[in-house]
TILOKOL-258225 format. One line per 2 residues: number of its first residue (from 1); for each residue x, y, z of C-alpha. Coordinates in Angstrom, 2 decimals, always signed. Last residue first. Layout:
NUM	X:Y:Z  ...
end
This chain:
60	+100.41:+97.96:+78.20  +99.04:+98.00:+81.78
58	+95.40:+98.82:+82.37  +94.34:+100.50:+85.56
56	+90.78:+100.16:+87.09  +89.81:+103.45:+88.73
54	+89.80:+104.28:+92.44  +87.82:+107.39:+93.29
52	+85.44:+105.61:+95.44  +87.86:+103.59:+97.48
50	+90.12:+106.60:+98.43  +87.07:+108.84:+98.81
48	+85.53:+106.43:+101.41  +83.77:+103.26:+100.91
46	+85.34:+101.22:+103.65  +86.11:+97.83:+102.39
44	+84.83:+94.91:+104.41  +86.60:+91.88:+105.74
42	+84.45:+89.03:+107.31  +86.02:+87.42:+110.40
40	+83.29:+88.77:+112.74  +83.68:+92.18:+111.46
38	+86.87:+93.32:+109.75  +87.23:+96.76:+108.51
36	+89.28:+97.95:+105.49  +90.86:+101.16:+104.10
34	+91.90:+100.67:+100.49  +95.20:+100.72:+98.46
32	+97.18:+99.09:+101.19  +99.10:+96.78:+99.09
30	+97.25:+93.83:+100.89  +93.96:+95.32:+100.08
28	+95.09:+95.67:+96.25  +96.07:+92.18:+96.05
26	+92.83:+90.93:+97.80  +90.86:+93.07:+95.13
24	+92.89:+91.67:+92.25  +92.08:+87.99:+93.31
22	+88.37:+88.83:+93.64  +88.38:+90.17:+90.11
20	+87.92:+93.80:+89.19  +84.81:+95.62:+87.61
18	+84.66:+98.37:+90.23  +81.11:+97.39:+91.81
16	+81.80:+93.69:+91.19  +85.02:+93.95:+93.07
14	+83.38:+95.87:+95.72  +80.91:+93.13:+96.00
12	+83.63:+90.53:+96.17  +85.45:+92.53:+98.99
10	+82.41:+93.10:+101.13  +80.97:+96.58:+101.04
8	+80.99:+99.32:+103.88  +79.68:+102.89:+103.79
6	+76.26:+101.78:+104.58  +77.55:+100.36:+107.63
4	+78.04:+103.82:+109.12  +81.03:+103.22:+111.38
2	+81.33:+103.78:+115.28  +84.72:+103.13:+116.84
end
């Protein structure tokens, strides 16, 4: 499988990009909200439409 590495972000960097904590990103990944790729033990989020269009949700 070939992947354009410019379309990958580490979980903490993706969290900073979207304004989310590292813990929240891990929960969302576990729930299957984002497509991930693991390389040498480092997990990356694939910056596809699903990831780019994700908006922070507030609960009241």
